[in-house]
C-alpha angles and dihedrals in degrees: 000000000000122000114235120219110228111237116217112210115228120201096191143014089247091058091048093051090048093053091044093052091049090054092047091046091051092051093046091049092051092048091047092052091047091049091048092052092046092048091049090050092050092046092052092047091049092051092050090049091048091054091049092049093048091049090049093049091048090051091050091049090053090050093051092045092050091048092054094043092053085063092202092134092050091051091050092050091051093047091049091052090054091048091050090051091051091049092048091051092052091048094050091046091050091235110181115260095244092051092045089052090054090050091052094047092049092049094049091047093049096044094037090226109200123202115216143064126265103223126174125235108254116199124207105164095111091054093046090055092050091051093045097050093038093236087137092080090066095052128098108274094227092050091046090052091053093049096046092048092051095047091045090054090048089054093047090048092054091048089049094051091048089053092048095050094045088053097058104019102091094034097053094042091054091048092051093048090052090048092051088054090046093239101102118137107234093218094050090046090051090052090050094048092047091050092048093046091049090052091047092053091047090051091051090053090050091050093050092048090051090050091055091050093049091047091051091050094049093045090048089053092051091049092049091052094056 
């Protein structure tokens, strides 16, 4: 069965234009209402995402600040410098390897030298969601620039720390095992300690730079909300 299109008789051009304008107006109104609802939905979603991102960045800033305030990495760097000086002294004084090993063991036991890096937990789930669902395109460009810069620096910082740890990890572990067995070569141990200390200092610089970026992002957010 075919559907028949109802034909509306028009008695004048004026009547036709009137009917035509009413149809166009109805369509435009419907499209406008739909666009308004969609825009409101996107605006609400963008605001919710903004709040989640800000909360996440504030949490990360607190983590970084706590990590720096604990000062564990600074203490380790200082202890490693002292250990390197002691090693250097033994090497220059031609102290026998066995005796130098005893010096190192005594020093590490007394100073409680810990090998490792105290690194904060940096969250990025809120940002990942914004990127995945494309809510970012509805956010303020300046705010979006602040967020992307902070998360990019977080990512770069993690890559940097992974590079640092992979550089000294195997070397320092081998040196410590040899020292525990009292057969460590003072020169090799000095190389390992110097490499580890250099990585530790580099990591501290990375952490401080990240803290400055997160602070700038959070302060910029507070300023924009005034």
